[in-house]
N, CA, C and O of each residue as an XYZ file, in Angstrom:
684
protein
N     -13.510      4.617      6.770
C     -12.134      4.349      6.244
C     -11.240      3.874      7.459
O     -10.401      2.980      7.341
N     -11.493      4.547      8.630
C     -10.623      4.118      9.727
C     -10.797      2.546     10.210
O      -9.893      1.876     10.710
N     -12.125      2.104      9.959
C     -12.275      0.698     10.279
C     -11.498     -0.270      9.273
O     -11.015     -1.349      9.615
N     -11.446      0.252      8.017
C     -10.730     -0.443      6.953
C      -9.240     -0.563      7.339
O      -8.653     -1.642      7.245
N      -8.652      0.536      7.763
C      -7.276      0.767      7.966
C      -6.816     -0.004      9.187
O      -5.628     -0.291      9.336
N      -7.828     -0.367     10.131
C      -7.453     -1.125     11.279
C      -7.438     -2.685     10.866
O      -7.030     -3.508     11.685
N      -7.819     -3.025      9.780
C      -7.769     -4.328      9.274
C      -6.425     -4.503      8.541
O      -5.727     -3.525      8.273
N      -6.079     -5.743      8.226
C      -4.858     -6.023      7.571
C      -5.096     -5.829      6.093
O      -5.799     -6.611      5.454
N      -4.475     -4.729      5.530
C      -4.674     -4.451      4.046
C      -3.796     -5.553      3.122
O      -2.652     -5.958      3.325
N      -4.671     -5.876      2.105
C      -4.155     -6.872      1.247
C      -3.782     -6.229     -0.086
O      -2.677     -6.440     -0.584
N      -4.739     -5.407     -0.698
C      -4.612     -4.883     -1.980
C      -5.455     -3.599     -1.999
O      -6.445     -3.463     -1.280
N      -5.002     -2.639     -2.877
C      -5.756     -1.407     -3.084
C      -5.741     -1.231     -4.559
O      -4.687     -1.062     -5.171
N      -6.904     -1.269     -5.132
C      -6.897     -1.258     -6.696
C      -7.910     -0.311     -7.363
O      -9.096     -0.261     -7.039
N      -7.347      0.422     -8.307
C      -8.372      1.407     -8.999
C      -9.366      0.580     -9.798
O      -9.045     -0.445    -10.399
N     -10.674      1.124     -9.766
C     -11.649      0.302    -10.435
C     -12.740      1.423    -10.894
O     -13.060      2.339    -10.137
N     -13.256      1.276    -12.135
C     -14.328      1.982    -12.534
C     -15.603      1.279    -12.299
O     -15.778      0.103    -12.618
N     -16.487      2.024    -11.733
C     -17.815      1.371    -11.211
C     -18.827      2.103    -11.976
O     -18.718      3.323    -12.103
N     -19.917      1.381    -12.555
C     -21.002      2.001    -13.356
C     -21.691      2.938    -12.222
O     -21.842      2.646    -11.036
N     -22.072      4.138    -12.880
C     -22.871      5.267    -12.156
C     -22.018      5.755    -10.991
O     -22.564      6.538    -10.214
N     -20.782      5.408    -10.767
C     -19.937      6.031     -9.820
C     -18.699      6.612    -10.146
O     -18.131      7.489     -9.494
N     -18.280      6.049    -11.253
C     -16.951      6.552    -11.779
C     -15.715      5.854    -11.312
O     -15.663      4.643    -11.095
N     -14.671      6.735    -11.163
C     -13.360      6.236    -10.646
C     -13.367      6.058     -9.249
O     -13.427      6.997     -8.456
N     -13.300      4.761     -8.905
C     -13.287      4.374     -7.466
C     -12.062      3.556     -7.008
O     -11.157      3.319     -7.807
N     -12.022      3.150     -5.817
C     -10.914      2.178     -5.325
C     -11.622      1.083     -4.625
O     -12.576      1.267     -3.869
N     -11.065     -0.153     -4.939
C     -11.502     -1.338     -4.374
C     -10.370     -1.741     -3.324
O      -9.187     -1.722     -3.662
N     -10.725     -2.064     -2.186
C      -9.740     -2.402     -1.015
C     -10.054     -3.884     -0.598
O     -11.200     -4.265     -0.358
N      -9.062     -4.605     -0.538
C      -9.102     -6.020     -0.030
C      -8.404     -6.009      1.279
O      -7.270     -5.535      1.350
N      -9.034     -6.523      2.372
C      -8.421     -6.683      3.655
C      -8.602     -8.123      4.126
O      -9.432     -8.835      3.559
N      -7.872     -8.582      5.126
C      -8.073     -9.950      5.616
C      -9.376    -10.148      6.199
O     -10.058    -11.133      5.915
N      -9.775     -9.190      7.057
C     -11.000     -9.382      7.893
C     -12.204     -8.997      7.406
O     -13.159     -9.261      8.137
N     -12.485     -8.330      6.158
C     -13.616     -7.812      5.602
C     -13.770     -8.199      4.252
O     -12.834     -8.593      3.556
N     -15.061     -8.080      3.838
C     -15.366     -8.264      2.367
C     -14.768     -7.170      1.511
O     -14.623     -6.077      2.059
N     -14.400     -7.299      0.255
C     -13.972     -6.330     -0.592
C     -14.721     -4.998     -0.452
O     -15.948     -5.089     -0.417
N     -14.227     -3.887     -0.375
C     -14.995     -2.572     -0.166
C     -14.581     -1.765     -1.245
O     -13.399     -1.694     -1.582
N     -15.637     -1.058     -1.893
C     -15.425     -0.112     -2.989
C     -15.722      1.376     -2.349
O     -16.783      1.689     -1.807
N     -14.688      2.147     -2.502
C     -14.832      3.566     -2.031
C     -14.858      4.447     -3.137
O     -14.083      4.259     -4.075
N     -15.774      5.521     -3.133
C     -16.016      6.532     -4.081
C     -14.738      7.520     -4.167
O     -14.942      8.725     -4.312
N     -13.593      7.079     -4.089
C     -12.414      8.051     -4.037
C     -11.301      7.486     -4.889
O     -11.190      6.262     -4.968
N     -10.460      8.294     -5.539
C      -9.571      7.761     -6.525
C      -8.455      7.065     -5.690
O      -8.426      7.210     -4.468
N      -7.516      6.292     -6.367
C      -6.512      5.496     -5.672
C      -5.514      6.502     -5.124
O      -4.885      6.204     -4.108
N      -5.327      7.643     -5.708
C      -4.353      8.632     -5.257
C      -4.859      9.264     -3.881
O      -4.097      9.526     -2.950
N      -6.237      9.477     -3.868
C      -6.793     10.025     -2.487
C      -6.749      8.893     -1.434
O      -6.446      9.193     -0.280
N      -7.017      7.668     -1.741
C      -6.821      6.574     -0.794
C      -5.419      6.516     -0.243
O      -5.198      6.414      0.964
N      -4.500      6.582     -1.146
C      -3.110      6.409     -0.765
C      -2.731      7.558      0.224
O      -2.083      7.327      1.244
N      -3.155      8.778     -0.115
C      -2.968      9.984      0.772
C      -3.528      9.778      2.120
O      -2.930     10.183      3.117
N      -4.739      9.116      2.188
C      -5.478      8.924      3.436
C      -4.706      7.815      4.179
O      -4.590      7.883      5.403
N      -4.193      6.832      3.502
C      -3.477      5.878      4.271
C      -2.126      6.365      4.754
O      -1.670      5.942      5.816
N      -1.451      7.270      3.983
C      -0.283      7.930      4.379
C      -0.564      8.718      5.689
O       0.177      8.584      6.663
N      -1.671      9.562      5.700
C      -1.986     10.210      6.881
C      -2.286      9.361      8.132
O      -1.946      9.748      9.249
N      -2.933      8.188      7.923
C      -3.227      7.272      8.948
C      -1.833      6.688      9.616
O      -1.626      6.639     10.829
N      -1.058      6.322      8.745
C       0.271      5.819      9.187
C       1.370      6.901      9.479
O       2.509      6.624      9.857
N       0.905      8.133      9.266
C       1.935      9.240      9.396
C       3.084      9.054      8.556
O       4.206      9.098      9.059
N       2.914      8.840      7.269
C       3.853      8.627      6.267
C       3.767      9.757      5.296
O       2.697     10.044      4.759
N       4.962     10.452      5.046
C       5.083     11.386      3.935
C       5.231     10.645      2.642
O       6.319     10.103      2.449
N       4.364     10.548      1.790
C       4.501      9.746      0.641
C       5.481     10.352     -0.390
O       6.198      9.622     -1.073
N       5.500     11.635     -0.486
C       6.414     12.288     -1.298
C       7.973     12.030     -0.824
O       8.867     11.776     -1.632
N       8.143     12.116      0.391
C       9.501     11.811      0.931
C       9.799     10.440      0.841
O      10.958     10.112      0.588
N       8.870      9.532      1.020
C       9.087      8.083      0.727
C       9.507      7.741     -0.736
O      10.381      6.924     -1.026
N       8.815      8.428     -1.568
C       9.076      8.272     -3.047
C      10.506      8.652     -3.377
O      11.191      8.029     -4.189
N      10.920      9.727     -2.687
C      12.281     10.346     -3.002
C      13.318      9.310     -2.384
O      14.273      8.926     -3.059
N      13.119      8.890     -1.149
C      13.974      8.053     -0.461
C      14.166      6.695     -1.195
O      15.246      6.331     -1.662
N      13.032      5.996     -1.248
C      13.106      4.629     -1.863
C      13.158      4.638     -3.387
O      13.590      3.652     -3.984
N      12.736      5.708     -4.025
C      12.865      5.721     -5.448
C      14.236      5.764     -5.915
O      14.551      5.160     -6.941
N      15.203      6.533     -5.138
C      16.655      6.486     -5.470
C      17.187      5.072     -5.293
O      17.986      4.538     -6.062
N      16.682      4.539     -4.241
C      17.333      3.147     -3.780
C      16.924      2.155     -4.816
O      17.714      1.245     -5.068
N      15.685      2.226     -5.503
C      15.467      1.115     -6.398
C      15.531      1.592     -7.897
O      15.099      0.903     -8.821
N      16.078      2.765     -8.050
C      16.325      3.485     -9.322
C      15.093      3.445    -10.172
O      15.162      3.049    -11.335
N      13.881      3.872     -9.591
C      12.630      3.960    -10.197
C      11.977      5.210     -9.476
O      11.532      5.151     -8.330
N      11.964      6.352    -10.268
C      11.436      7.551     -9.547
C       9.836      7.501     -9.358
O       9.264      8.187     -8.511
N       9.249      6.717    -10.134
C       7.731      6.790    -10.113
C       7.062      5.571     -9.510
O       6.140      5.738     -8.712
N       7.470      4.352     -9.843
C       6.837      3.147     -9.386
C       7.458      2.647     -8.178
O       8.116      1.608     -8.233
N       7.310      3.306     -7.048
C       8.058      2.872     -5.843
C       7.284      2.179     -4.821
O       6.230      2.662     -4.409
N       7.794      0.962     -4.345
C       6.979      0.331     -3.377
C       6.738      1.213     -2.239
O       7.540      2.086     -1.907
N       5.523      0.964     -1.580
C       5.116      1.766     -0.366
C       5.156      0.903      0.821
O       4.314      0.010      0.922
N       6.147      1.094      1.833
C       6.247      0.322      2.923
C       5.431      0.974      4.017
O       5.673      2.144      4.312
N       4.454      0.277      4.655
C       3.622      0.802      5.871
C       4.286      0.179      7.039
O       4.037      0.664      8.142
N       5.067     -0.790      6.956
C       5.836     -1.381      7.932
C       6.958     -2.305      7.282
O       7.025     -2.429      6.059
N       7.782     -2.909      8.095
C       8.889     -3.765      7.477
C       8.172     -5.030      6.828
O       8.667     -5.601      5.857
N       6.954     -5.444      7.429
C       6.317     -6.599      6.861
C       5.297     -6.259      5.749
O       5.005     -7.046      4.849
N       4.784     -5.029      5.890
C       3.670     -4.745      4.845
C       4.213     -3.756      3.735
O       4.114     -2.542      3.911
N       4.773     -4.270      2.616
C       5.175     -3.497      1.639
C       4.287     -3.600      0.367
O       4.140     -4.672     -0.220
N       3.737     -2.512     -0.009
C       2.852     -2.574     -1.206
C       3.593     -2.429     -2.435
O       4.417     -1.519     -2.513
N       3.398     -3.234     -3.431
C       4.210     -3.044     -4.678
C       3.109     -2.718     -5.779
O       1.981     -3.210     -5.744
N       3.560     -1.820     -6.778
C       2.622     -1.334     -7.799
C       2.522     -2.387     -8.871
O       3.502     -3.030     -9.246
N       1.276     -2.548     -9.364
C       0.994     -3.414    -10.567
C      -0.128     -2.725    -11.371
O      -1.182     -2.321    -10.880
N       0.240     -2.640    -12.711
C      -0.666     -2.004    -13.604
C      -1.991     -2.877    -13.717
O      -1.930     -3.990    -14.239
N      -3.120     -2.397    -13.254
C      -4.315     -3.216    -13.228
C      -5.362     -2.810    -14.110
O      -6.307     -3.581    -14.284
N      -5.322     -1.628    -14.731
C      -6.331     -1.130    -15.716
C      -5.648     -0.123    -16.652
O      -4.606      0.460    -16.352
N      -6.361      0.051    -17.896
C      -5.985      1.155    -18.687
C      -6.925      2.293    -18.376
O      -8.148      2.154    -18.405
N      -6.283      3.482    -18.063
C      -7.080      4.575    -17.594
C      -7.927      5.232    -18.774
O      -7.474      5.378    -19.909
N      -9.190      5.607    -18.384
C     -10.129      6.095    -19.412
C      -9.879      7.596    -19.599
O     -10.121      8.129    -20.682
N      -9.384      8.302    -18.527
C      -9.254      9.706    -18.592
C      -7.896     10.220    -17.850
O      -7.416      9.509    -16.967
N      -7.367     11.271    -18.152
C      -6.163     11.801    -17.591
C      -6.365     11.867    -16.018
O      -7.450     12.221    -15.556
N      -5.369     11.542    -15.261
C      -5.204     11.577    -13.897
C      -6.007     10.366    -13.221
O      -6.062     10.300    -11.993
N      -6.611      9.435    -14.009
C      -7.154      8.271    -13.323
C      -5.962      7.276    -13.224
O      -5.265      7.033    -14.210
N      -5.762      6.750    -12.099
C      -4.708      5.856    -11.938
C      -4.820      4.565    -12.585
O      -5.944      4.077    -12.706
N      -3.738      3.911    -13.043
C      -3.649      2.732    -13.649
C      -3.116      1.632    -12.790
O      -3.345      0.450    -13.046
N      -2.403      2.029    -11.768
C      -1.638      1.092    -10.896
C      -2.391      0.900     -9.620
O      -2.927      1.841     -9.034
N      -2.422     -0.325     -9.203
C      -2.895     -0.724     -7.866
C      -1.746     -1.197     -7.051
O      -0.673     -1.440     -7.604
N      -1.893     -1.332     -5.857
C      -0.933     -1.775     -4.925
C      -1.299     -3.068     -4.179
O      -2.440     -3.210     -3.739
N      -0.406     -3.966     -4.035
C      -0.623     -5.315     -3.468
C       0.466     -5.537     -2.411
O       1.671     -5.387     -2.616
N      -0.107     -5.917     -1.244
C       0.897     -6.139     -0.201
C       1.587     -7.437     -0.480
O       0.922     -8.465     -0.605
N       2.932     -7.436     -0.585
C       3.770     -8.557     -0.909
C       3.600     -9.688      0.043
O       3.745    -10.840     -0.367
N       3.315     -9.451      1.233
C       3.006    -10.563      2.108
C       1.869    -11.434      1.780
O       1.852    -12.572      2.250
N       0.943    -11.029      1.043
C      -0.265    -11.731      0.749
C      -0.288    -12.274     -0.680
O      -1.299    -12.804     -1.141
N       0.868    -12.129     -1.386
C       0.923    -12.718     -2.679
C       1.237    -14.234     -2.573
O       2.338    -14.617     -2.179
N       0.238    -15.095     -2.936
C       0.586    -16.517     -2.908
C       1.284    -17.005     -4.103
O       2.220    -17.792     -3.968
N       0.879    -16.575     -5.350
C       1.589    -16.946     -6.563
C       1.219    -15.939     -7.737
O       0.203    -15.244     -7.754
N       2.148    -15.969     -8.660
C       1.843    -15.167     -9.826
C       2.009    -16.093    -11.147
O       2.972    -16.831    -11.357
N       0.986    -15.931    -11.926
C       0.871    -16.767    -13.176
C       0.765    -16.025    -14.430
O      -0.033    -15.099    -14.571
N       1.507    -16.398    -15.275
C       1.249    -15.763    -16.662
C       0.102    -16.522    -17.346
O       0.199    -17.740    -17.497
N      -1.033    -15.814    -17.786
C      -2.063    -16.594    -18.431
C      -2.267    -15.910    -19.761
O      -1.444    -15.128    -20.238
N      -3.496    -16.271    -20.382
C      -3.671    -15.829    -21.948
C      -3.205    -14.496    -22.192
O      -2.151    -14.341    -22.809
N      -3.880    -13.494    -21.771
C      -3.681    -12.062    -22.180
C      -3.126    -11.232    -20.986
O      -2.879    -10.038    -21.154
N      -2.932    -11.810    -19.834
C      -2.530    -11.053    -18.620
C      -1.737    -11.768    -17.818
O      -1.504    -12.948    -18.082
N      -1.214    -11.157    -16.734
C      -0.479    -11.962    -15.704
C      -1.437    -11.912    -14.520
O      -2.073    -10.876    -14.327
N      -1.573    -12.911    -13.756
C      -2.537    -13.010    -12.653
C      -1.844    -13.134    -11.433
O      -0.961    -13.984    -11.317
N      -2.181    -12.297    -10.414
C      -1.617    -12.314     -9.043
C      -2.660    -13.014     -8.198
O      -3.805    -12.570     -8.118
N      -2.256    -14.133     -7.552
C      -3.229    -14.778     -6.573
C      -2.824    -14.429     -5.163
O      -1.683    -14.593     -4.730
N      -3.898    -13.907     -4.433
C      -3.644    -13.508     -3.007
C      -3.900    -14.843     -2.050
O      -4.527    -15.849     -2.379
N      -3.336    -14.618     -0.948
C      -3.500    -15.717      0.069
C      -4.926    -16.076      0.471
O      -5.159    -17.160      1.006
N      -5.833    -15.232      0.235
C      -7.348    -15.423      0.601
C      -8.069    -16.095     -0.660
O      -9.265    -16.375     -0.581
N      -7.326    -16.355     -1.840
C      -8.089    -16.927     -2.918
C      -8.431    -15.991     -4.077
O      -8.745    -16.381     -5.201
N      -8.335    -14.643     -3.666
C      -8.707    -13.677     -4.692
C      -7.604    -13.598     -5.690
O      -6.425    -13.724     -5.360
N      -8.009    -13.383     -6.948
C      -7.023    -13.216     -8.049
C      -7.128    -11.948     -8.653
O      -8.254    -11.492     -8.848
N      -6.132    -11.311     -8.977
C      -6.065     -9.976     -9.633
C      -5.411     -9.986    -10.967
O      -4.208    -10.234    -11.047
N      -6.128     -9.733    -12.015
C      -5.377     -9.713    -13.466
C      -4.598     -8.385    -13.520
O      -5.122     -7.329    -13.164
N      -3.368     -8.464    -13.963
C      -2.507     -7.329    -14.162
C      -2.121     -7.221    -15.650
O      -2.082     -8.192    -16.405
N      -1.840     -5.951    -16.003
C      -1.428     -5.691    -17.411
C       0.031     -5.521    -17.492
O       0.538     -4.747    -18.303
N       0.732     -6.248    -16.644
C       2.171     -6.224    -16.603
C       2.750     -7.579    -17.153
O       2.050     -8.591    -17.140
N       3.889     -7.587    -17.582
C       4.495     -8.847    -18.069
C       5.157     -9.480    -16.775
O       5.405     -8.812    -15.772
N       5.397    -10.728    -16.887
C       5.950    -11.455    -15.751
C       7.350    -10.827    -15.281
O       7.676    -10.714    -14.099
N       8.039    -10.481    -16.252
C       9.476     -9.860    -16.012
C       9.180     -8.491    -15.250
O       9.805     -8.209    -14.227
N       8.284     -7.718    -15.740
C       7.963     -6.467    -14.913
C       7.537     -6.769    -13.447
O       8.059     -6.181    -12.500
N       6.612     -7.665    -13.306
C       6.138     -8.052    -11.824
C       7.456     -8.537    -11.152
O       7.666     -8.178     -9.993
N       8.265     -9.247    -11.728
C       9.401     -9.738    -11.001
C      10.368     -8.538    -10.567
O      10.956     -8.516     -9.486
N      10.453     -7.616    -11.477
C      11.241     -6.418    -11.136
C      10.511     -5.657     -9.992
O      11.263     -5.207     -9.128
N       9.279     -5.451     -9.845
C       8.541     -4.841     -8.765
C       8.759     -5.630     -7.479
O       9.040     -5.075     -6.416
N       8.615     -6.978     -7.623
C       8.815     -7.776     -6.440
C      10.250     -7.603     -5.940
O      10.400     -7.395     -4.735
N      11.226     -7.660     -6.666
C      12.606     -7.337     -6.227
C      12.670     -5.986     -5.567
O      13.205     -5.839     -4.469
N      12.155     -5.062     -6.202
C      12.082     -3.709     -5.583
C      11.470     -3.667     -4.092
O      11.918     -3.053     -3.123
N      10.420     -4.418     -4.164
C       9.664     -4.470     -2.791
C      10.555     -5.220     -1.753
O      10.545     -4.874     -0.572
N      11.303     -6.222     -2.191
C      12.227     -6.869     -1.219
C      13.412     -5.901     -0.800
O      13.854     -5.925      0.349
N      13.850     -5.149     -1.658
C      14.936     -4.118     -1.405
C      14.309     -3.040     -0.433
O      14.987     -2.649      0.517
N      13.249     -2.630     -0.606
C      12.662     -1.632      0.290
C      12.330     -2.223      1.669
O      12.485     -1.581      2.708
N      11.877     -3.443      1.623
C      11.542     -4.108      2.846
C      12.794     -4.241      3.852
O      12.774     -4.033      5.065
N      13.928     -4.651      3.030
C      15.215     -4.768      3.860
C      15.767     -3.405      4.234
O      16.537     -3.340      5.192
N      15.462     -2.384      3.604
C      16.013     -1.135      3.897
C      15.060     -0.183      4.681
O      15.361      0.979      4.953
N      13.906     -0.770      5.015
C      12.804     -0.015      5.793
C      13.442      0.450      7.052
O      14.131     -0.293      7.751
N      13.191      1.743      7.337
C      13.491      2.205      8.728
C      12.318      2.276      9.564
O      11.397      3.011      9.207
N      12.224      1.567     10.701
C      11.120      1.778     11.526
C      11.294      3.084     12.318
O      12.234      3.188     13.105
N      10.460      4.032     12.142
C      10.659      5.286     12.749
C       9.782      5.413     13.965
O       9.699      6.526     14.484
N       9.130      4.421     14.469
C       8.349      4.622     15.601
C       9.277      4.640     16.959
O      10.309      3.986     17.101
N       8.709      5.500     17.896
C       9.639      5.655     19.199
C       9.182      4.514     20.039
O       8.001      4.275     20.289
N      10.281      3.777     20.485
C       9.943      2.777     21.438
C      10.549      3.111     22.787
O      11.745      3.370     22.920
N       9.632      3.093     23.828
C       9.999      3.408     25.286
C       9.490      2.273     26.049
O       8.353      1.808     25.973
N      10.531      1.842     26.856
C      10.077      0.784     27.915
C       9.295      1.449     28.918
O       9.689      2.542     29.324
N       8.170      0.910     29.404
C       7.286      1.536     30.507
C       8.076      1.759     31.756
O       7.905      2.792     32.404
N       8.996      0.777     32.157
C       9.729      1.035     33.359
C      10.641      2.128     33.358
O      11.009      2.646     34.412
N      11.056      2.538     32.154
C      11.951      3.849     32.067
C      11.302      5.032     32.040
O      12.031      6.023     32.058
N       9.940      5.238     31.995
C       9.280      6.426     31.881
C       9.191      6.945     33.312
O       8.683      6.244     34.187
N       9.658      8.117     33.557
C       9.714      8.785     34.856
C       9.301     10.210     34.671
O       9.886     10.966     33.895
N       8.193     10.583     35.462
C       7.712     11.988     35.424
C       8.086     12.679     36.606
O       7.803     12.215     37.710
N       8.752     13.846     36.456
C       9.267     14.508     37.592
C       8.652     15.887     37.857
O       9.245     16.773     38.473
N       7.356     16.008     37.319
C       6.683     17.222     37.422
C       6.161     17.354     38.962
O       5.829     16.375     39.631
N       6.136     18.638     39.411
C       5.647     18.822     40.670
C       4.275     19.638     40.602
O       4.147     20.584     39.826
N       3.410     19.281     41.330
C       2.107     19.921     41.151
C       2.033     20.886     42.320
O       2.271     20.510     43.468
N       1.719     22.060     42.034
C       1.626     23.191     43.114
C       0.214     23.709     42.934
O      -0.173     24.205     41.877
N      -0.539     23.570     44.020
C      -1.958     24.025     44.018
C      -2.055     25.285     44.817
O      -1.640     25.349     45.975
N      -2.581     26.240     44.215
C      -2.687     27.624     44.939
C      -4.209     27.911     45.059
O      -4.945     27.590     44.126
N      -4.650     28.436     46.046
C      -6.017     28.683     46.321
C      -6.175     30.210     46.833
O      -7.285     30.649     47.133
């Protein structure tokens, strides 16, 4: 999982896999698509831990901002905002229906026969069960979150770091 998170994430999608059940498919820039035997909820929790993000607090803060308590875009940075798309009909209770796609990697969105298709910058296409207007709303919410994202990392210039500790050696 650590290796995947060190790559640039493009999309995280729930997927049913024969003889494996409820899994998650992850697309990154540098790797082939990877299927993990964990639910999308678990994968999002692991990503939150990796980036030191409290997903519940994020949902509260940005949910109020976009007036959507449930389908909140997930910012991992100001550039990497993941927006929710309904990508499947769940077979069982607690199986996720929504995948998350990094806005930065969305090339185009097209309405086709029975679904809307999101094309990623690497040529992968993802069929969605949302209307074009719903996707447009999620994209606008992602833009709002991106503009309001607060970078909470601590930035220290190296030349400003001064250590004043004294070392006392007793024998």
